[in-house]
Residue, then its C-alpha position, 0 to 999 in steps of 0.5 A: m561785371s566785365n563779362t556783361v553782353f550787351e545785345m542791341n535789336g532795334t531799339t530793344l537792348t537786352v542786357k546779360p549780366v554775369g555773377e553778382l550785383n553789389s556794393m563793389t560791382t554796382p557802379d561799374f555794371e551802371e556806368e556801363l549799362r548807361t553807356h548803352l541806353s541812347g534810342v533805347s525803348n525796351l530794356i531786357v535785364d537777362f538775369e540767367n547768369v546772375d547769382y546774387i543781388s544786394s540792395a545795391g543792384i535793387r536800387l540801380f534797377l529801381g531808379l533806372n526803371q524810373t528814369l526810363k518809365n519817364r522817357g516813354a520807355e520800358m524795362k523788364l527782367i527775365h530769367v530771375s532765380d528762385p533765391i533772387m525772386s524771394i528777395f524780390d517778393l519779400i520787399g514788393f519789387q514787382d509791384v514797380v519792376t516788370v519780372e517775368 
């Protein structure tokens, strides 16, 4: 996840991870992401370059979504590939997290 791009525009943070969000990469990605969340009211995670997400990545976004909601902020995932969207559909992820 070292290729992740973080773009701040006002209080909106757009994050563009690259590669896989799995049990090996998710902890470092989460640590880096959390250093950028101060003052963020809108988080957009661009999945255009994400090839795979495991349960570790899904747990990260579920927890992050709840944390942001608790402080009045919002999160949405964009450009999600069909294979990843299939996983999200299967587990009802979109009932909890905004996916566009």
